[in-house]
C-alpha positions in Angstrom: 71.3 119.5 131.2 74.3 119.7 129.1 77.0 116.9 129.4 80.5 118.3 130.1 82.5 118.7 127.0 86.1 119.1 128.5 88.4 121.6 126.9 91.1 118.9 126.3 88.6 117.2 124.1 87.8 120.3 122.0 91.5 121.1 121.7 92.1 117.4 120.8 89.5 117.7 117.9 91.4 120.8 116.6 94.6 119.0 116.8 93.3 116.2 114.8 92.1 118.0 112.0 95.1 120.3 111.8 97.6 117.5 112.0 95.7 115.6 109.2 95.8 118.8 107.0 99.6 119.3 107.7 100.5 115.7 106.9 98.2 116.0 103.7 99.2 119.4 102.2 102.4 120.7 104.1 104.8 117.7 104.4 107.0 116.7 101.5 107.9 113.3 102.9 106.4 110.7 100.4 106.4 108.1 103.4 103.5 110.3 104.9 101.3 110.4 102.0 99.4 107.2 103.4 98.8 108.4 106.8 95.3 108.8 108.4 95.0 110.5 111.6 92.2 108.6 113.3 92.1 110.1 116.9 93.8 112.4 119.5 93.9 111.8 123.0 95.1 115.0 124.8 96.1 115.1 128.6 93.9 117.4 130.8 96.8 119.8 131.2 97.1 119.9 127.3 100.9 119.0 127.5 100.9 115.6 125.8 99.0 114.6 122.7 98.7 110.9 121.6 98.0 111.1 118.0 96.7 107.6 116.7 97.4 107.0 113.1 96.8 104.3 110.6 98.2 103.4 107.1 97.7 101.3 104.3 101.3 100.5 104.2 102.5 96.8 105.0 104.7 95.8 107.9 107.9 97.1 106.6 106.2 100.4 105.2 104.6 101.0 108.5 108.3 101.2 110.1 109.0 103.8 107.6 105.9 105.8 108.1 106.6 106.0 111.9 110.4 107.0 111.1 108.9 109.8 108.7 106.4 111.0 111.5 109.2 111.0 114.2 111.4 113.1 111.7 108.6 115.4 111.0 107.6 115.7 114.6 109.1 119.3 114.9 107.8 120.5 111.9 104.3 119.6 112.9 104.5 121.0 116.1 105.9 124.3 114.7 102.7 124.4 112.2 100.4 123.7 115.0 101.9 126.5 117.0 101.0 128.6 113.9 97.5 127.5 113.6 96.4 126.9 117.3 95.8 129.8 119.8 97.0 127.9 122.9 99.9 128.9 125.4 101.7 125.6 125.0 102.0 123.4 122.1 101.7 119.8 123.3 104.3 117.3 122.9 103.5 114.9 120.0 103.4 111.1 120.4 102.4 109.0 117.3 100.9 105.6 118.1 99.7 103.0 115.8 95.8 102.7 115.8 94.8 98.9 116.1 91.1 99.8 116.6 90.2 99.0 112.8 91.8 95.5 112.6 90.4 94.8 116.0 86.8 96.0 114.7 87.2 93.9 111.7 87.9 90.9 113.7 85.0 91.3 116.1 82.7 91.6 112.9 84.1 88.4 111.4 83.6 86.5 114.8 80.0 87.8 115.0 79.2 86.9 111.3 80.8 83.4 112.0 78.1 83.1 114.9 75.1 84.1 112.5 73.3 80.7 111.5 70.7 80.9 109.0 67.3 79.1 110.3 66.6 76.2 108.3 63.3 75.8 106.4 61.8 72.4 106.5 60.3 71.1 103.2 56.8 70.4 103.2 53.4 70.7 101.7 52.5 74.5 101.3 49.9 75.6 103.6 46.4 76.6 102.4 44.4 79.4 103.5 40.9 78.5 104.2 39.7 82.1 103.7 40.7 81.9 100.0 38.0 78.9 99.2 34.7 80.2 98.1 31.4 78.2 98.3 29.2 78.1 95.3 25.6 78.4 96.7 24.4 76.0 93.9 26.6 73.4 95.1 25.5 73.8 98.6 22.0 72.3 97.9 
C-alpha cells in the first residue's frame, strides 16, 4: 500500500525549488547571494509557507540577509505566481534554519563519546597450526 503524500508536501517541494531559483537567478540584491533554501513547510490550506534558509554570512550579515529577504518578499511572491499553477500564492515567511549547527553539535557530542579500545601489550600469540613436525625428528 502506498503511503500518503499530501498535496501540501508536493507544493512545498515545488516552492522550495522555485524560491531557490528565484534567489539565485532573478534577484539583484547582493545580500541574497549567500542564501540557501533548506526546507519549506506549507500549511494544509496552502496559505502560509515557512521557508527555512541558511546563510554563510556571520551574525551581522545574517541580519542584512533577512532584511533583504523581507524587502524581496513581494517580488518573490510575484515570481512564484508566474511559475506555479495554484489558485492562491501563499504568504511567505522566511525563518532561520538552525538544524545544520544543531546537527554539527550532536555529531561532536557523539564523537566525544567514542573511545578507542586499548590494546594491552604482550607476547604475540602463536598459532599451533603453523608448526610442522619433521617425521625424522619424531623417531
